[in-house]
C-alpha positions as CSV (number, residue, x, y, z in Angstrom):
1,M,195.1,204.8,-172.2
2,D,194.1,207.1,-169.3
3,S,196.5,207.5,-166.3
4,P,197.7,210.3,-164.2
5,W,201.1,210.0,-166.1
6,V,200.2,209.6,-169.6
7,K,197.0,210.0,-171.8
8,L,197.1,208.2,-175.2
9,T,194.4,207.9,-177.8
10,F,194.6,206.8,-181.4
11,S,192.2,206.9,-184.2
12,R,192.3,205.4,-187.6
13,S,190.2,207.6,-189.9
14,P,191.3,208.4,-192.5
15,R,194.9,207.8,-191.3
16,L,196.4,206.6,-188.0
17,V,196.7,209.4,-185.6
18,V,198.1,209.1,-182.1
19,R,197.7,211.8,-179.5
20,A,199.8,211.7,-176.4
21,V,199.8,214.0,-173.4
22,F,202.5,213.5,-170.7
23,P,201.4,215.6,-167.6
24,W,204.1,216.4,-165.3
25,S,202.8,217.0,-161.7
26,E,205.0,217.3,-158.7
27,R,202.1,216.7,-156.5
28,Q,201.3,213.4,-158.4
29,F,204.8,212.2,-158.0
30,M,204.6,212.9,-154.2
31,F,201.3,211.3,-154.0
32,D,202.6,208.2,-155.7
33,Q,205.5,208.2,-153.2
34,A,203.0,208.5,-150.4
35,L,200.9,205.7,-151.6
36,M,204.0,203.4,-152.0
37,S,205.2,204.2,-148.4
38,G,201.7,203.0,-147.1
39,I,199.8,206.2,-146.6
40,R,196.2,205.4,-147.4
41,A,194.7,208.0,-149.6
42,S,192.1,208.3,-152.4
43,P,193.4,209.3,-155.8
44,T,190.2,211.1,-156.6
45,N,191.4,214.4,-154.8
46,S,192.6,217.1,-157.2
47,L,196.3,217.5,-157.3
48,L,196.3,221.2,-158.5
49,P,199.3,223.3,-157.6
50,I,199.6,224.8,-154.2
51,D,200.3,228.4,-153.8
52,E,203.1,229.6,-151.7
53,P,200.9,231.1,-148.8
54,M,198.9,227.8,-148.5
55,F,202.3,225.8,-148.6
56,E,203.6,228.0,-145.8
57,Q,200.5,227.4,-143.8
58,F,201.1,223.7,-144.0
59,V,204.6,224.1,-142.9
60,K,203.5,226.1,-139.9
61,D,201.0,223.7,-139.0
62,Y,203.3,220.7,-139.1
63,T,206.1,222.6,-137.4
64,D,203.7,223.8,-134.6
65,S,201.9,220.4,-134.2
66,V,204.6,217.9,-134.8
67,L,208.1,219.4,-134.5
68,F,207.4,221.3,-131.4
69,A,205.5,218.6,-129.8
70,P,207.2,216.6,-127.0
71,S,208.5,213.3,-128.2
72,Q,205.9,211.3,-126.3
73,A,203.0,213.4,-127.9
74,R,204.4,213.0,-131.5
75,P,202.5,209.9,-132.6
76,A,199.3,211.5,-131.6
77,A,200.3,214.9,-133.4
78,L,201.2,212.9,-136.6
79,A,197.9,211.2,-136.5
80,S,196.1,214.6,-136.0
81,I,197.9,216.3,-138.7
82,S,197.4,213.5,-141.2
83,K,193.8,214.6,-141.2
84,R,194.6,218.2,-142.0
85,L,197.4,217.9,-144.6
86,P,197.2,216.5,-148.0
87,P,198.8,213.0,-148.0
88,E,201.6,213.9,-150.5
89,I,202.5,217.1,-148.5
90,L,202.5,215.0,-145.3
91,W,204.8,212.4,-147.0
92,L,207.2,215.3,-148.0
93,F,207.2,216.8,-144.5
94,R,207.9,213.5,-142.9
95,H,210.8,212.6,-145.2
96,A,212.3,216.0,-145.0
97,F,215.1,216.5,-142.3
98,Q,213.3,217.1,-139.0
99,S,214.8,220.0,-137.2
100,T,213.8,223.1,-135.5
101,R,217.3,224.7,-135.6
102,G,216.3,226.8,-138.7
103,P,213.3,227.4,-140.6
104,F,211.6,224.0,-141.5
105,S,210.4,225.5,-144.7
106,R,214.0,225.5,-145.8
107,Q,214.4,221.8,-145.1
108,V,211.2,221.0,-147.0
109,K,212.1,223.1,-150.0
110,S,215.5,221.4,-150.1
111,A,213.7,217.9,-149.7
112,L,211.2,218.8,-152.7
113,V,214.2,219.6,-155.0
114,S,215.8,216.3,-153.9
115,V,212.8,214.2,-154.4
116,L,212.1,215.6,-157.9
117,E,215.8,215.2,-159.0
118,R,215.9,211.6,-157.7
119,G,212.5,210.8,-159.0
120,A,212.8,212.1,-162.6
121,S,214.3,209.0,-164.1
122,G,211.8,206.7,-162.5
123,Y,208.9,208.9,-163.7
124,T,210.5,208.7,-167.2
125,E,210.7,204.9,-167.0
126,L,207.1,204.6,-165.7
127,T,205.7,206.7,-168.7
128,K,207.8,204.5,-171.1
129,A,206.4,201.3,-169.6
130,L,202.8,202.7,-170.0
131,V,203.5,203.7,-173.6
132,D,205.0,200.3,-174.4
133,Q,201.9,198.6,-172.8
134,F,199.6,200.9,-174.8
135,F,201.2,199.8,-178.2
136,T,201.5,196.1,-177.3
137,S,198.1,195.4,-175.6
138,A,195.1,194.1,-177.4
139,Q,192.7,196.0,-175.0
140,T,190.9,199.0,-176.5
141,E,190.9,200.9,-173.3
142,I,193.3,200.9,-170.5
143,R,193.0,202.8,-167.2
144,Y,195.0,203.3,-164.2
145,E,194.1,205.5,-161.2
146,S,197.0,204.8,-158.7
147,V,200.6,203.9,-158.9
148,L,199.7,200.8,-157.0
149,D,197.7,199.6,-160.0
150,L,200.9,199.4,-162.0
151,K,202.7,196.7,-160.0
152,D,202.0,194.1,-162.7
153,I,203.6,196.1,-165.6
154,F,206.3,198.1,-163.8
155,T,208.7,197.5,-161.0
156,L,207.7,200.2,-158.4
157,D,211.2,200.1,-156.8
158,Q,212.4,201.9,-160.1
159,Y,210.0,204.7,-159.2
160,R,210.3,204.8,-155.3
161,V,212.4,207.4,-153.5
162,K,213.8,205.9,-150.5
163,N,215.5,208.9,-148.9
164,L,215.7,212.6,-149.4
165,Y,219.0,213.4,-147.8
């Protein structure tokens, strides 16, 4: 089995050996949330960790472009910034409390903690469903690229985070 959440292989020579890797990726989790919320994005982009200076640049760009935009210009500002920010970061920013009364980065960091806390059990249930499928399937190879590929074996509502505050 090959997926962003679990990688399982087994061999039978000379004895049965099962290898399992359970990658935890905050960006993968947020990318999955973005896909489930309707954001169109390709799962082929690399979801490597983002360093603090790059993250702060994303926050500044979003704040300057969207939060400080007049209300009538916000739809155009969101369309424009959606081309500059990774989809999972845009999802996080859009679901964080939208305020300019304090540093938006504080709101985003609070939202990130909240989403990870709320999503941990769903992430665990998703990986358990994949492991169960691996051991009960007659297929020799199973591959998933996107959380949307799982809708036939897993109830995505168990994994979806609906609000962050």
